[in-house]
C-alpha positions as protocol buffer text, in pm:
chain_id: "A"
residue {
  index: 1
  type: UNK
  ca { x: 2330 y: 653 z: 3016 }
}
residue {
  index: 2
  type: UNK
  ca { x: 2635 y: 431 z: 3062 }
}
residue {
  index: 3
  type: UNK
  ca { x: 2416 y: 137 z: 3166 }
}
residue {
  index: 4
  type: UNK
  ca { x: 2192 y: 195 z: 2863 }
}
residue {
  index: 5
  type: UNK
  ca { x: 2480 y: 186 z: 2615 }
}
residue {
  index: 6
  type: UNK
  ca { x: 2630 y: -120 z: 2782 }
}
residue {
  index: 7
  type: UNK
  ca { x: 2297 y: -302 z: 2752 }
}
residue {
  index: 8
  type: UNK
  ca { x: 2263 y: -200 z: 2385 }
}
residue {
  index: 9
  type: UNK
  ca { x: 2617 y: -309 z: 2291 }
}
residue {
  index: 10
  type: UNK
  ca { x: 2572 y: -637 z: 2478 }
}
residue {
  index: 11
  type: UNK
  ca { x: 2248 y: -706 z: 2289 }
}
residue {
  index: 12
  type: UNK
  ca { x: 2413 y: -620 z: 1954 }
}
residue {
  index: 13
  type: UNK
  ca { x: 2688 y: -873 z: 2019 }
}
residue {
  index: 14
  type: UNK
  ca { x: 2442 y: -1132 z: 2143 }
}
residue {
  index: 15
  type: UNK
  ca { x: 2207 y: -1127 z: 1843 }
}
residue {
  index: 16
  type: UNK
  ca { x: 2503 y: -1212 z: 1619 }
}
residue {
  index: 17
  type: UNK
  ca { x: 2551 y: -1545 z: 1795 }
}
residue {
  index: 18
  type: UNK
  ca { x: 2378 y: -1857 z: 1672 }
}
residue {
  index: 19
  type: UNK
  ca { x: 2228 y: -1925 z: 2016 }
}
residue {
  index: 20
  type: UNK
  ca { x: 2015 y: -1613 z: 1979 }
}
residue {
  index: 21
  type: UNK
  ca { x: 1982 y: -1613 z: 1602 }
}
residue {
  index: 22
  type: UNK
  ca { x: 1801 y: -1946 z: 1605 }
}
residue {
  index: 23
  type: UNK
  ca { x: 1509 y: -1790 z: 1795 }
}
residue {
  index: 24
  type: UNK
  ca { x: 1476 y: -1502 z: 1549 }
}
residue {
  index: 25
  type: UNK
  ca { x: 1531 y: -1705 z: 1232 }
}
residue {
  index: 26
  type: UNK
  ca { x: 1310 y: -2003 z: 1318 }
}
residue {
  index: 27
  type: UNK
  ca { x: 1026 y: -1798 z: 1468 }
}
residue {
  index: 28
  type: UNK
  ca { x: 1064 y: -1528 z: 1202 }
}
residue {
  index: 29
  type: UNK
  ca { x: 1051 y: -1777 z: 916 }
}
residue {
  index: 30
  type: UNK
  ca { x: 733 y: -1937 z: 1053 }
}
residue {
  index: 31
  type: UNK
  ca { x: 564 y: -1602 z: 1121 }
}
residue {
  index: 32
  type: UNK
  ca { x: 659 y: -1457 z: 783 }
}
residue {
  index: 33
  type: UNK
  ca { x: 538 y: -1766 z: 597 }
}
residue {
  index: 34
  type: UNK
  ca { x: 213 y: -1762 z: 795 }
}
residue {
  index: 35
  type: UNK
  ca { x: 132 y: -1397 z: 722 }
}
residue {
  index: 36
  type: UNK
  ca { x: 236 y: -1422 z: 357 }
}
residue {
  index: 37
  type: UNK
  ca { x: -4 y: -1715 z: 327 }
}
residue {
  index: 38
  type: UNK
  ca { x: -281 y: -1519 z: 497 }
}
residue {
  index: 39
  type: UNK
  ca { x: -208 y: -1222 z: 272 }
}
residue {
  index: 40
  type: UNK
  ca { x: -226 y: -1433 z: -43 }
}
residue {
  index: 41
  type: UNK
  ca { x: -552 y: -1597 z: 67 }
}
residue {
  index: 42
  type: UNK
  ca { x: -724 y: -1267 z: 153 }
}
residue {
  index: 43
  type: UNK
  ca { x: -540 y: -1047 z: -97 }
}
residue {
  index: 44
  type: UNK
  ca { x: -846 y: -949 z: -298 }
}
residue {
  index: 45
  type: UNK
  ca { x: -1027 y: -843 z: 20 }
}
residue {
  index: 46
  type: UNK
  ca { x: -725 y: -643 z: 138 }
}
residue {
  index: 47
  type: UNK
  ca { x: -699 y: -462 z: -195 }
}
residue {
  index: 48
  type: UNK
  ca { x: -1072 y: -389 z: -192 }
}
residue {
  index: 49
  type: UNK
  ca { x: -1048 y: -246 z: 160 }
}
residue {
  index: 50
  type: UNK
  ca { x: -749 y: -33 z: 62 }
}
residue {
  index: 51
  type: UNK
  ca { x: -929 y: 96 z: -248 }
}
residue {
  index: 52
  type: UNK
  ca { x: -1233 y: 194 z: -41 }
}
residue {
  index: 53
  type: UNK
  ca { x: -1010 y: 393 z: 196 }
}
residue {
  index: 54
  type: UNK
  ca { x: -835 y: 565 z: -96 }
}
residue {
  index: 55
  type: UNK
  ca { x: -1167 y: 674 z: -243 }
}
residue {
  index: 56
  type: UNK
  ca { x: -1209 y: 914 z: 52 }
}
residue {
  index: 57
  type: UNK
  ca { x: -865 y: 1077 z: 8 }
}
residue {
  index: 58
  type: UNK
  ca { x: -790 y: 1371 z: -229 }
}
residue {
  index: 59
  type: UNK
  ca { x: -605 y: 1271 z: -546 }
}
residue {
  index: 60
  type: UNK
  ca { x: -318 y: 1515 z: -482 }
}
residue {
  index: 61
  type: UNK
  ca { x: -248 y: 1352 z: -146 }
}
residue {
  index: 62
  type: UNK
  ca { x: -271 y: 1002 z: -297 }
}
residue {
  index: 63
  type: UNK
  ca { x: -27 y: 1098 z: -572 }
}
residue {
  index: 64
  type: UNK
  ca { x: 224 y: 1258 z: -334 }
}
residue {
  index: 65
  type: UNK
  ca { x: 213 y: 977 z: -82 }
}
residue {
  index: 66
  type: UNK
  ca { x: 209 y: 718 z: -361 }
}
residue {
  index: 67
  type: UNK
  ca { x: 535 y: 856 z: -499 }
}
residue {
  index: 68
  type: UNK
  ca { x: 689 y: 832 z: -152 }
}
residue {
  index: 69
  type: UNK
  ca { x: 561 y: 475 z: -103 }
}
residue {
  index: 70
  type: UNK
  ca { x: 690 y: 367 z: -446 }
}
residue {
  index: 71
  type: UNK
  ca { x: 1030 y: 516 z: -369 }
}
residue {
  index: 72
  type: UNK
  ca { x: 1040 y: 330 z: -38 }
}
residue {
  index: 73
  type: UNK
  ca { x: 923 y: 7 z: -202 }
}
residue {
  index: 74
  type: UNK
  ca { x: 1196 y: 36 z: -468 }
}
residue {
  index: 75
  type: UNK
  ca { x: 1458 y: 90 z: -195 }
}
residue {
  index: 76
  type: UNK
  ca { x: 1333 y: -220 z: -13 }
}
residue {
  index: 77
  type: UNK
  ca { x: 1343 y: -433 z: -329 }
}
residue {
  index: 78
  type: UNK
  ca { x: 1696 y: -319 z: -414 }
}
residue {
  index: 79
  type: UNK
  ca { x: 1817 y: -404 z: -63 }
}
residue {
  index: 80
  type: UNK
  ca { x: 1670 y: -754 z: -88 }
}
residue {
  index: 81
  type: UNK
  ca { x: 1795 y: -799 z: -445 }
}
residue {
  index: 82
  type: UNK
  ca { x: 2150 y: -695 z: -348 }
}
residue {
  index: 83
  type: UNK
  ca { x: 2147 y: -932 z: -51 }
}
residue {
  index: 84
  type: UNK
  ca { x: 2032 y: -1220 z: -272 }
}
residue {
  index: 85
  type: UNK
  ca { x: 2278 y: -1127 z: -548 }
}
residue {
  index: 86
  type: UNK
  ca { x: 2578 y: -1146 z: -312 }
}
residue {
  index: 87
  type: UNK
  ca { x: 2495 y: -1502 z: -208 }
}
residue {
  index: 88
  type: UNK
  ca { x: 2390 y: -1609 z: -558 }
}
residue {
  index: 89
  type: UNK
  ca { x: 2724 y: -1513 z: -715 }
}
residue {
  index: 90
  type: UNK
  ca { x: 2959 y: -1549 z: -419 }
}
residue {
  index: 91
  type: UNK
  ca { x: 2782 y: -1815 z: -210 }
}
residue {
  index: 92
  type: UNK
  ca { x: 3041 y: -2089 z: -273 }
}
residue {
  index: 93
  type: UNK
  ca { x: 3332 y: -1853 z: -203 }
}
residue {
  index: 94
  type: UNK
  ca { x: 3166 y: -1732 z: 118 }
}
residue {
  index: 95
  type: UNK
  ca { x: 3112 y: -2089 z: 238 }
}
residue {
  index: 96
  type: UNK
  ca { x: 3482 y: -2165 z: 188 }
}
residue {
  index: 97
  type: UNK
  ca { x: 3606 y: -1851 z: 359 }
}
residue {
  index: 98
  type: UNK
  ca { x: 3355 y: -1802 z: 642 }
}
residue {
  index: 99
  type: UNK
  ca { x: 3328 y: -2071 z: 911 }
}
residue {
  index: 100
  type: UNK
  ca { x: 2992 y: -2231 z: 984 }
}
residue {
  index: 101
  type: UNK
  ca { x: 2982 y: -2069 z: 1328 }
}
residue {
  index: 102
  type: UNK
  ca { x: 3018 y: -1719 z: 1179 }
}
residue {
  index: 103
  type: UNK
  ca { x: 2803 y: -1771 z: 870 }
}
residue {
  index: 104
  type: UNK
  ca { x: 2483 y: -1643 z: 1034 }
}
residue {
  index: 105
  type: UNK
  ca { x: 2647 y: -1325 z: 1166 }
}
residue {
  index: 106
  type: UNK
  ca { x: 2812 y: -1272 z: 825 }
}
residue {
  index: 107
  type: UNK
  ca { x: 2468 y: -1288 z: 662 }
}
residue {
  index: 108
  type: UNK
  ca { x: 2347 y: -1017 z: 899 }
}
residue {
  index: 109
  type: UNK
  ca { x: 2641 y: -794 z: 809 }
}
residue {
  index: 110
  type: UNK
  ca { x: 2567 y: -845 z: 437 }
}
residue {
  index: 111
  type: UNK
  ca { x: 2209 y: -731 z: 501 }
}
residue {
  index: 112
  type: UNK
  ca { x: 2336 y: -428 z: 695 }
}
residue {
  index: 113
  type: UNK
  ca { x: 2587 y: -348 z: 421 }
}
residue {
  index: 114
  type: UNK
  ca { x: 2331 y: -363 z: 139 }
}
residue {
  index: 115
  type: UNK
  ca { x: 2093 y: -149 z: 345 }
}
residue {
  index: 116
  type: UNK
  ca { x: 2357 y: 116 z: 413 }
}
residue {
  index: 117
  type: UNK
  ca { x: 2467 y: 119 z: 48 }
}
residue {
  index: 118
  type: UNK
  ca { x: 2118 y: 189 z: -88 }
}
residue {
  index: 119
  type: UNK
  ca { x: 2034 y: 423 z: 202 }
}
residue {
  index: 120
  type: UNK
  ca { x: 2332 y: 642 z: 110 }
}
residue {
  index: 121
  type: UNK
  ca { x: 2216 y: 653 z: -253 }
}
residue {
  index: 122
  type: UNK
  ca { x: 1863 y: 744 z: -141 }
}
residue {
  index: 123
  type: UNK
  ca { x: 2002 y: 1010 z: 92 }
}
residue {
  index: 124
  type: UNK
  ca { x: 2162 y: 1194 z: -199 }
}
residue {
  index: 125
  type: UNK
  ca { x: 1922 y: 1100 z: -481 }
}
residue {
  index: 126
  type: UNK
  ca { x: 1599 y: 1032 z: -292 }
}
residue {
  index: 127
  type: UNK
  ca { x: 1435 y: 1359 z: -389 }
}
residue {
  index: 128
  type: UNK
  ca { x: 1510 y: 1304 z: -759 }
}
residue {
  index: 129
  type: UNK
  ca { x: 1368 y: 950 z: -741 }
}
residue {
  index: 130
  type: UNK
  ca { x: 1058 y: 1084 z: -564 }
}
residue {
  index: 131
  type: UNK
  ca { x: 1008 y: 1349 z: -835 }
}
residue {
  index: 132
  type: UNK
  ca { x: 1031 y: 1086 z: -1111 }
}
residue {
  index: 133
  type: UNK
  ca { x: 765 y: 874 z: -943 }
}
residue {
  index: 134
  type: UNK
  ca { x: 552 y: 1186 z: -898 }
}
residue {
  index: 135
  type: UNK
  ca { x: 571 y: 1253 z: -1273 }
}
residue {
  index: 136
  type: UNK
  ca { x: 484 y: 891 z: -1346 }
}
residue {
  index: 137
  type: UNK
  ca { x: 175 y: 909 z: -1124 }
}
residue {
  index: 138
  type: UNK
  ca { x: 71 y: 1233 z: -1295 }
}
residue {
  index: 139
  type: UNK
  ca { x: 63 y: 1060 z: -1635 }
}
residue {
  index: 140
  type: UNK
  ca { x: -119 y: 746 z: -1522 }
}
residue {
  index: 141
  type: UNK
  ca { x: -502 y: 717 z: -1497 }
}
residue {
  index: 142
  type: UNK
  ca { x: -650 y: 750 z: -1148 }
}
residue {
  index: 143
  type: UNK
  ca { x: -775 y: 388 z: -1148 }
}
residue {
  index: 144
  type: UNK
  ca { x: -423 y: 259 z: -1215 }
}
residue {
  index: 145
  type: UNK
  ca { x: -275 y: 476 z: -941 }
}
residue {
  index: 146
  type: UNK
  ca { x: -544 y: 367 z: -697 }
}
residue {
  index: 147
  type: UNK
  ca { x: -477 y: -1 z: -760 }
}
residue {
  index: 148
  type: UNK
  ca { x: -101 y: 50 z: -730 }
}
residue {
  index: 149
  type: UNK
  ca { x: -125 y: 237 z: -399 }
}
residue {
  index: 150
  type: UNK
  ca { x: -379 y: -18 z: -272 }
}
residue {
  index: 151
  type: UNK
  ca { x: -119 y: -289 z: -343 }
}
residue {
  index: 152
  type: UNK
  ca { x: 144 y: -100 z: -142 }
}
residue {
  index: 153
  type: UNK
  ca { x: -100 y: -51 z: 146 }
}
residue {
  index: 154
  type: UNK
  ca { x: -170 y: -425 z: 142 }
}
residue {
  index: 155
  type: UNK
  ca { x: 206 y: -491 z: 155 }
}
residue {
  index: 156
  type: UNK
  ca { x: 235 y: -246 z: 448 }
}
residue {
  index: 157
  type: UNK
  ca { x: -46 y: -419 z: 641 }
}
residue {
  index: 158
  type: UNK
  ca { x: 115 y: -762 z: 602 }
}
residue {
  index: 159
  type: UNK
  ca { x: 457 y: -629 z: 703 }
}
residue {
  index: 160
  type: UNK
  ca { x: 310 y: -456 z: 1009 }
}
residue {
  index: 161
  type: UNK
  ca { x: 134 y: -780 z: 1106 }
}
residue {
  index: 162
  type: UNK
  ca { x: 469 y: -962 z: 1089 }
}
residue {
  index: 163
  type: UNK
  ca { x: 636 y: -698 z: 1309 }
}
residue {
  index: 164
  type: UNK
  ca { x: 364 y: -706 z: 1576 }
}
residue {
  index: 165
  type: UNK
  ca { x: 350 y: -1086 z: 1578 }
}
residue {
  index: 166
  type: UNK
  ca { x: 729 y: -1101 z: 1618 }
}
residue {
  index: 167
  type: UNK
  ca { x: 702 y: -874 z: 1924 }
}
residue {
  index: 168
  type: UNK
  ca { x: 436 y: -1106 z: 2066 }
}
residue {
  index: 169
  type: UNK
  ca { x: 644 y: -1420 z: 2004 }
}
residue {
  index: 170
  type: UNK
  ca { x: 961 y: -1259 z: 2144 }
}
residue {
  index: 171
  type: UNK
  ca { x: 761 y: -1181 z: 2458 }
}
residue {
  index: 172
  type: UNK
  ca { x: 630 y: -1538 z: 2473 }
}
residue {
  index: 173
  type: UNK
  ca { x: 982 y: -1684 z: 2441 }
}
residue {
  index: 174
  type: UNK
  ca { x: 1156 y: -1419 z: 2653 }
}
residue {
  index: 175
  type: UNK
  ca { x: 1215 y: -1656 z: 2946 }
}
residue {
  index: 176
  type: UNK
  ca { x: 1407 y: -1932 z: 2760 }
}
residue {
  index: 177
  type: UNK
  ca { x: 1589 y: -1669 z: 2548 }
}
residue {
  index: 178
  type: UNK
  ca { x: 1715 y: -1471 z: 2848 }
}
residue {
  index: 179
  type: UNK
  ca { x: 1791 y: -1790 z: 3043 }
}
residue {
  index: 180
  type: UNK
  ca { x: 2014 y: -1910 z: 2759 }
}
residue {
  index: 181
  type: UNK
  ca { x: 2198 y: -1578 z: 2745 }
}
residue {
  index: 182
  type: UNK
  ca { x: 2247 y: -1566 z: 3121 }
}
residue {
  index: 183
  type: UNK
  ca { x: 2378 y: -1921 z: 3140 }
}
residue {
  index: 184
  type: UNK
  ca { x: 2635 y: -1869 z: 2864 }
}
residue {
  index: 185
  type: UNK
  ca { x: 2766 y: -1531 z: 2973 }
}
residue {
  index: 186
  type: UNK
  ca { x: 2725 y: -1516 z: 3350 }
}
residue {
  index: 187
  type: UNK
  ca { x: 2704 y: -1882 z: 3458 }
}
residue {
  index: 188
  type: UNK
  ca { x: 2413 y: -1795 z: 3682 }
}
residue {
  index: 189
  type: UNK
  ca { x: 2038 y: -1842 z: 3685 }
}
residue {
  index: 190
  type: UNK
  ca { x: 1873 y: -1592 z: 3917 }
}
residue {
  index: 191
  type: UNK
  ca { x: 1583 y: -1510 z: 3688 }
}
residue {
  index: 192
  type: UNK
  ca { x: 1229 y: -1478 z: 3820 }
}
residue {
  index: 193
  type: UNK
  ca { x: 989 y: -1722 z: 3655 }
}
residue {
  index: 194
  type: UNK
  ca { x: 671 y: -1660 z: 3851 }
}
residue {
  index: 195
  type: UNK
  ca { x: 536 y: -1378 z: 3634 }
}
residue {
  index: 196
  type: UNK
  ca { x: 516 y: -1550 z: 3296 }
}
residue {
  index: 197
  type: UNK
  ca { x: 135 y: -1558 z: 3275 }
}
residue {
  index: 198
  type: UNK
  ca { x: 91 y: -1194 z: 3378 }
}
residue {
  index: 199
  type: UNK
  ca { x: 353 y: -1101 z: 3120 }
}
residue {
  index: 200
  type: UNK
  ca { x: 162 y: -1281 z: 2843 }
}
residue {
  index: 201
  type: UNK
  ca { x: -164 y: -1108 z: 2946 }
}
residue {
  index: 202
  type: UNK
  ca { x: 16 y: -774 z: 2938 }
}
residue {
  index: 203
  type: UNK
  ca { x: 150 y: -849 z: 2589 }
}
residue {
  index: 204
  type: UNK
  ca { x: -198 y: -936 z: 2460 }
}
residue {
  index: 205
  type: UNK
  ca { x: -338 y: -613 z: 2607 }
}
residue {
  index: 206
  type: UNK
  ca { x: -60 y: -404 z: 2450 }
}
residue {
  index: 207
  type: UNK
  ca { x: -112 y: -571 z: 2112 }
}
residue {
  index: 208
  type: UNK
  ca { x: -482 y: -486 z: 2122 }
}
residue {
  index: 209
  type: UNK
  ca { x: -409 y: -124 z: 2218 }
}
residue {
  index: 210
  type: UNK
  ca { x: -153 y: -99 z: 1937 }
}
residue {
  index: 211
  type: UNK
  ca { x: -405 y: -236 z: 1688 }
}
residue {
  index: 212
  type: UNK
  ca { x: -675 y: 10 z: 1797 }
}
residue {
  index: 213
  type: UNK
  ca { x: -446 y: 315 z: 1789 }
}
residue {
  index: 214
  type: UNK
  ca { x: -303 y: 207 z: 1451 }
}
residue {
  index: 215
  type: UNK
  ca { x: -655 y: 198 z: 1304 }
}
residue {
  index: 216
  type: UNK
  ca { x: -730 y: 548 z: 1440 }
}
residue {
  index: 217
  type: UNK
  ca { x: -395 y: 681 z: 1313 }
}
residue {
  index: 218
  type: UNK
  ca { x: -425 y: 515 z: 969 }
}
residue {
  index: 219
  type: UNK
  ca { x: -516 y: 843 z: 786 }
}
residue {
  index: 220
  type: UNK
  ca { x: -183 y: 991 z: 899 }
}
residue {
  index: 221
  type: UNK
  ca { x: -2 y: 735 z: 682 }
}
residue {
  index: 222
  type: UNK
  ca { x: -97 y: 942 z: 378 }
}
residue {
  index: 223
  type: UNK
  ca { x: 93 y: 1249 z: 499 }
}
residue {
  index: 224
  type: UNK
  ca { x: 466 y: 1232 z: 409 }
}
residue {
  index: 225
  type: UNK
  ca { x: 711 y: 1263 z: 702 }
}
residue {
  index: 226
  type: UNK
  ca { x: 426 y: 1247 z: 954 }
}
residue {
  index: 227
  type: UNK
  ca { x: 360 y: 889 z: 841 }
}
residue {
  index: 228
  type: UNK
  ca { x: 716 y: 782 z: 928 }
}
residue {
  index: 229
  type: UNK
  ca { x: 705 y: 965 z: 1262 }
}
residue {
  index: 230
  type: UNK
  ca { x: 369 y: 807 z: 1350 }
}
residue {
  index: 231
  type: UNK
  ca { x: 488 y: 458 z: 1264 }
}
residue {
  index: 232
  type: UNK
  ca { x: 808 y: 495 z: 1465 }
}
residue {
  index: 233
  type: UNK
  ca { x: 619 y: 624 z: 1771 }
}
residue {
  index: 234
  type: UNK
  ca { x: 367 y: 337 z: 1757 }
}
residue {
  index: 235
  type: UNK
  ca { x: 633 y: 68 z: 1716 }
}
residue {
  index: 236
  type: UNK
  ca { x: 852 y: 224 z: 1987 }
}
residue {
  index: 237
  type: UNK
  ca { x: 562 y: 239 z: 2233 }
}
residue {
  index: 238
  type: UNK
  ca { x: 477 y: -128 z: 2168 }
}
residue {
  index: 239
  type: UNK
  ca { x: 837 y: -238 z: 2225 }
}
residue {
  index: 240
  type: UNK
  ca { x: 881 y: -17 z: 2533 }
}
residue {
  index: 241
  type: UNK
  ca { x: 561 y: -126 z: 2702 }
}
residue {
  index: 242
  type: UNK
  ca { x: 564 y: -496 z: 2611 }
}
residue {
  index: 243
  type: UNK
  ca { x: 935 y: -576 z: 2628 }
}
residue {
  index: 244
  type: UNK
  ca { x: 991 y: -348 z: 2927 }
}
residue {
  index: 245
  type: UNK
  ca { x: 726 y: -537 z: 3124 }
}
residue {
  index: 246
  type: UNK
  ca { x: 877 y: -871 z: 3014 }
}
residue {
  index: 247
  type: UNK
  ca { x: 1221 y: -767 z: 3133 }
}
residue {
  index: 248
  type: UNK
  ca { x: 1093 y: -633 z: 3464 }
}
residue {
  index: 249
  type: UNK
  ca { x: 894 y: -951 z: 3527 }
}
residue {
  index: 250
  type: UNK
  ca { x: 1214 y: -1157 z: 3481 }
}
residue {
  index: 251
  type: UNK
  ca { x: 1417 y: -930 z: 3709 }
}
residue {
  index: 252
  type: UNK
  ca { x: 1180 y: -855 z: 3999 }
}
residue {
  index: 253
  type: UNK
  ca { x: 970 y: -1085 z: 4213 }
}
residue {
  index: 254
  type: UNK
  ca { x: 712 y: -812 z: 4250 }
}
residue {
  index: 255
  type: UNK
  ca { x: 645 y: -633 z: 3922 }
}
residue {
  index: 256
  type: UNK
  ca { x: 605 y: -263 z: 3993 }
}
residue {
  index: 257
  type: UNK
  ca { x: 528 y: -68 z: 3677 }
}
residue {
  index: 258
  type: UNK
  ca { x: 628 y: 253 z: 3854 }
}
residue {
  index: 259
  type: UNK
  ca { x: 988 y: 141 z: 3811 }
}
residue {
  index: 260
  type: UNK
  ca { x: 945 y: 149 z: 3435 }
}
residue {
  index: 261
  type: UNK
  ca { x: 815 y: 506 z: 3460 }
}
residue {
  index: 262
  type: UNK
  ca { x: 1119 y: 607 z: 3664 }
}
residue {
  index: 263
  type: UNK
  ca { x: 1348 y: 505 z: 3377 }
}
residue {
  index: 264
  type: UNK
  ca { x: 1116 y: 583 z: 3085 }
}
residue {
  index: 265
  type: UNK
  ca { x: 1374 y: 792 z: 2896 }
}
residue {
  index: 266
  type: UNK
  ca { x: 1622 y: 502 z: 2889 }
}
residue {
  index: 267
  type: UNK
  ca { x: 1351 y: 252 z: 2796 }
}
residue {
  index: 268
  type: UNK
  ca { x: 1223 y: 476 z: 2514 }
}
residue {
  index: 269
  type: UNK
  ca { x: 1578 y: 503 z: 2378 }
}
residue {
  index: 270
  type: UNK
  ca { x: 1637 y: 127 z: 2388 }
}
residue {
  index: 271
  type: UNK
  ca { x: 1299 y: 71 z: 2223 }
}
residue {
  index: 272
  type: UNK
  ca { x: 1380 y: 324 z: 1950 }
}
residue {
  index: 273
  type: UNK
  ca { x: 1705 y: 142 z: 1869 }
}
residue {
  index: 274
  type: UNK
  ca { x: 1513 y: -189 z: 1853 }
}
residue {
  index: 275
  type: UNK
  ca { x: 1253 y: -30 z: 1622 }
}
residue {
  index: 276
  type: UNK
  ca { x: 1526 y: 73 z: 1375 }
}
residue {
  index: 277
  type: UNK
  ca { x: 1562 y: -296 z: 1292 }
}
residue {
  index: 278
  type: UNK
  ca { x: 1212 y: -283 z: 1140 }
}
residue {
  index: 279
  type: UNK
  ca { x: 1339 y: -57 z: 863 }
}
residue {
  index: 280
  type: UNK
  ca { x: 1601 y: -312 z: 752 }
}
residue {
  index: 281
  type: UNK
  ca { x: 1476 y: -619 z: 561 }
}
residue {
  index: 282
  type: UNK
  ca { x: 1564 y: -949 z: 733 }
}
residue {
  index: 283
  type: UNK
  ca { x: 1695 y: -765 z: 1039 }
}
residue {
  index: 284
  type: UNK
  ca { x: 1336 y: -678 z: 1130 }
}
residue {
  index: 285
  type: UNK
  ca { x: 1313 y: -1034 z: 1263 }
}
residue {
  index: 286
  type: UNK
  ca { x: 1582 y: -957 z: 1522 }
}
residue {
  index: 287
  type: UNK
  ca { x: 1445 y: -629 z: 1661 }
}
residue {
  index: 288
  type: UNK
  ca { x: 1215 y: -768 z: 1933 }
}
residue {
  index: 289
  type: UNK
  ca { x: 1481 y: -1013 z: 2055 }
}
residue {
  index: 290
  type: UNK
  ca { x: 1737 y: -734 z: 2065 }
}
residue {
  index: 291
  type: UNK
  ca { x: 1487 y: -537 z: 2274 }
}
residue {
  index: 292
  type: UNK
  ca { x: 1428 y: -825 z: 2515 }
}
residue {
  index: 293
  type: UNK
  ca { x: 1801 y: -877 z: 2579 }
}
residue {
  index: 294
  type: UNK
  ca { x: 1896 y: -510 z: 2613 }
}
residue {
  index: 295
  type: UNK
  ca { x: 1594 y: -427 z: 2833 }
}
residue {
  index: 296
  type: UNK
  ca { x: 1664 y: -720 z: 3066 }
}
residue {
  index: 297
  type: UNK
  ca { x: 2030 y: -635 z: 3111 }
}
residue {
  index: 298
  type: UNK
  ca { x: 1957 y: -268 z: 3165 }
}
residue {
  index: 299
  type: UNK
  ca { x: 1699 y: -335 z: 3436 }
}
residue {
  index: 300
  type: UNK
  ca { x: 1916 y: -606 z: 3589 }
}
residue {
  index: 301
  type: UNK
  ca { x: 2209 y: -364 z: 3613 }
}
residue {
  index: 302
  type: UNK
  ca { x: 1983 y: -120 z: 3799 }
}
residue {
  index: 303
  type: UNK
  ca { x: 1873 y: -402 z: 4030 }
}
residue {
  index: 304
  type: UNK
  ca { x: 2237 y: -482 z: 4115 }
}
residue {
  index: 305
  type: UNK
  ca { x: 2319 y: -115 z: 4175 }
}
residue {
  index: 306
  type: UNK
  ca { x: 2025 y: -81 z: 4414 }
}
residue {
  index: 307
  type: UNK
  ca { x: 2120 y: -404 z: 4592 }
}
residue {
  index: 308
  type: UNK
  ca { x: 2480 y: -286 z: 4647 }
}
residue {
  index: 309
  type: UNK
  ca { x: 2384 y: 64 z: 4759 }
}
């Protein structure tokens, strides 16, 4: 467990440096813009698909889950609004006080702060907010509720596409990312670079499996609590399998997947921590890169222990 926590703390520190942030911000901006554009272009088709799915679900379940989704959507909007408000009103002051080198990490802490602030409010008042949305959905016509929930489902699909694509891109750029980290912190370059193509194939396979299972598990998204649990499990599996294989392929000449199974508890825990980033706006762009760094350093620490024993 000590090696796991060391890897996690190292990755937390590393993602706050500009050297790592540039991967997440540049790639994340491109991916987000791409999927937002795709969503806008096919929005009518997405809403139609969502409405067709909703027509098969009992109204009571739609109303209950709709209230939960609206509550979550409001929380998300308030987090983003608070983040934007801080820089809109205090941007000039922040630029004078915070150095250019620390500006990126300061932005991350502002995002974390706004998320924690509204999460605490939701923790104490979440049930009351949910009940108010439930009353609202009781008063509204079914057609209006259906269109509103269809909109939220469309938003969820686009967001999930961004998350999965970020995992894919983090896997694709894992070699230069880890090489940069290793060079700056350890002044060494003993990474394995012969497995890059097998790693990419593995990532594509995992992405396809994730897509297929997500489609099969889609009805579970309409059951409160179970929907969150299902989403966390799916995201955690994708990170564990994809990023774990990436890290192992950069550590070992011969990639033996049995080694991942030997340490599956640690890898599941690291993946779970990386998945938590997906629940924080803006920070969701950093989750896969956090996973890549922490996984690599955990497996590398095991490699060194075995070599010295």
